[in-house]
ZALUM-854370 format. One record per atom (N, C-alpha, C): residue in three letters; x, y, z. Coordinates in steps of 0.02 Angstrom, whole numbers, plus 32768, in hexadecimal, padded with zeros to 4 digits. Layout:
# ZALUM-854370
alaXYZ ...
# end
This chain:
# ZALUM-854370
met4ADA5BDEA8D0 met4B1C5BE4A8B3 met4B485BABA8CC asp4B705B91A8A0 asp4B9F5B5BA8B0 asp4BD25B74A8E4 arg4BDA5B4EA91A arg4C085B62A950 arg4C505B69A937 arg4C655B3BA90A arg4CA95B3FA8F0 arg4CB45B80A8CA arg4C855B94A8A3 arg4C8B5BD2A87D arg4C8B5C0FA8AB ala4C645C0DA8E0 ala4C615C45A90F ala4CA35C52A932 asn4CCC5C1EA939 asn4D0D5C25A95B asn4D455C3BA92C leu4D395C3BA8EB leu4D6C5C4FA8BC leu4D735C9BA8BC pro4DB15CB4A8BB pro4DBA5CFDA8B9 pro4DA45D18A875 asn4D885D53A875 asn4D745D75A839 asn4DB35D8AA813 pro4DB75D7CA7D1 pro4DF35D8FA7AB pro4E025DDAA7AE leu4DCE5E03A7AF leu4DD95E4BA7B4 leu4DF85E5EA7F7 asp4DE15E3DA82C asp4DFF5E48A86E asp4E475E31A86F gln4E555DF9A84F gln4E995DE0A84B gln4EC55E11A826 leu4EAB5E2DA7F0 leu4ED15E5EA7C9 leu4EE15E9BA7F3 his4EAF5EB5A816 his4EBB5EF0A841 his4EEE5EE1A877 glu4EEA5EA6A894 glu4F1A5E93A8C8 glu4F605E8FA8AC ala4F675E71A871 ala4FA95E6BA852 ala4FC55EB0A840 glu4F9A5EDCA827 glu4FB15F20A817 glu4FC65F46A856 his4FA15F3DA88C his4FB25F5DA8CB his4FF55F42A8E5 arg4FFE5F00A8E1 arg503C5EE1A8F7 arg50775EFAA8CE his506D5F00A88D his50A25F19A860 his50B55F60A872 arg50845F8BA87F arg50925FD1A892 arg50B65FD5A8D5 ser50A25FACA904 ser50C25FABA946 ser510B5F96A942 leu51175F62A91B leu515B5F4AA912 leu51865F7FA8F0 asp51695FA0A8BE asp518D5FD4A89A asp519D600EA8C9 ser516F6021A8F4 ser517C6057A924 ser51B66046A952 arg51B76009A96A arg51EE5FF4A997 arg52305FF2A971 leu522F5FDCA932 leu526D5FDBA90A leu52876022A8FF ile525A6050A8F2 ile526E6096A8E9 ile528D60B1A929 glu526E60A1A961 glu528860B7A9A2 glu52CF609BA9AD leu52D8605CA9A1 leu531A603DA9AA leu534C6058A977 gly53356066A93B gly5361607EA906 gly537D60C4A913 arg535F60E8A941 arg5377612BA952 arg53B66129A97D arg53C360EFA998 arg53FE60E9A9C4 arg543D60E5A998 ala546F610EA9AA ala54AD610FA984 ala54D360CCA98B tyr54D160B1A9C7 tyr54F66073A9D5 tyr54C86043A9FC pro54A0601DA9D8 pro54745FEDA9FC pro549E5FB7AA1E thr54875FA3AA58 thr54A85F6EAA7D thr549E5F2CAA58 pro54C55EF9AA6A pro54BA5EB7AA4A pro54725E9DAA54 ser54555EA8AA8F ser54105E91AA9A ser53DF5EB9AA6F glu53EC5EF9AA65 glu53C25F22AA39 glu53CA5F0CA9F1 gln54055EF9A9DD gln54115EE0A999 gln53EB5E9FA98E arg53EC5E73A9C0 arg53C65E34A9BB arg537B5E43A9B8 glu53645E72A9E1 glu531E5E84A9E0 glu530A5E9FA99B met53355EC9A97E met53275EE5A93C met53215EADA908 ala534D5E7DA90B ala534B5E45A8DB ala53095E1EA8E3 glu52F65E11A921 glu52B75DEDA92D glu527B5E16A917 leu527C5E57A925 leu52455E82A910 leu523E5E83A8C4 lys52765E85A8A1 lys52755E85A858 lys52555E45A83D lys52665E0CA85C lys52485DCCA847 lys51FD5DCDA853 arg51E95DE3A88E arg51A15DE5A89F arg517B5E16A873 lys519C5E4EA862 lys517C5E80A836 lys51725E62A7F0 leu51A35E3DA7D7 leu519C5E1DA796 leu51645DE8A798 gln515F5DC2A7CE gln512A5D91A7D5 gln50E55DB4A7D3 ala50E05DEDA7F6 ala50A15E12A7F6 ala50925E2CA7B0 lys50C55E43A78D lys50BB5E5CA748 lys50A25E23A71B asp50BF5DE8A722 asp50A95DAEA6FB asp50605D9CA70C glu50505D9FA74C glu500B5D90A761 glu4FDA5DC3A744 ile4FEE5E03A744 ile4FC45E37A728 ile4FB85E2AA6DE ala4FEC5E1AA6B9 ala4FE65E0BA671 ala4FB85DCFA665 arg4FC15D9BA68E arg4F975D5FA687 arg4F4E5D70A694 leu4F405D96A6C9 leu4EFB5DA7A6DA leu4EDC5DD5A6A6 arg4F035E02A68B arg4EE95E2EA657 arg4ED95E07A618 ser4F035DD6A607 ser4EF65DAEA5CB ser4EB85D82A5D3 met4EA95D6EA610 met4E6D5D46A61D met4E2E5D70A612 gly4E335DB1A620 gly4DF95DDDA619 gly4DEB5DF2A5D2 ser4E1B5DE6A5A6 ser4E135DFBA560 ser4DEE5DC9A538 
# end
C-alpha cells in the first residue's frame, strides 16, 4: 500500500468526527443557553461555539456529498 494513502484519514472517520464535534458543541451551547444572564465571557464563548458548530456542519455536508 502506498504510504501517502495510508496516512490519509478515512472520509467516514472524518464524517463521524465532525458529527461528534457538532454534537459536543451543540451540548455546550445548550448548557450555556440555560443561563438567564450569561457573562460577557460566556457570550463570547457562545459566539465562538456557534461559528465552530457551523464549520462542523459545513464539513459534514461536504463529506456527505463526497460519499454520494
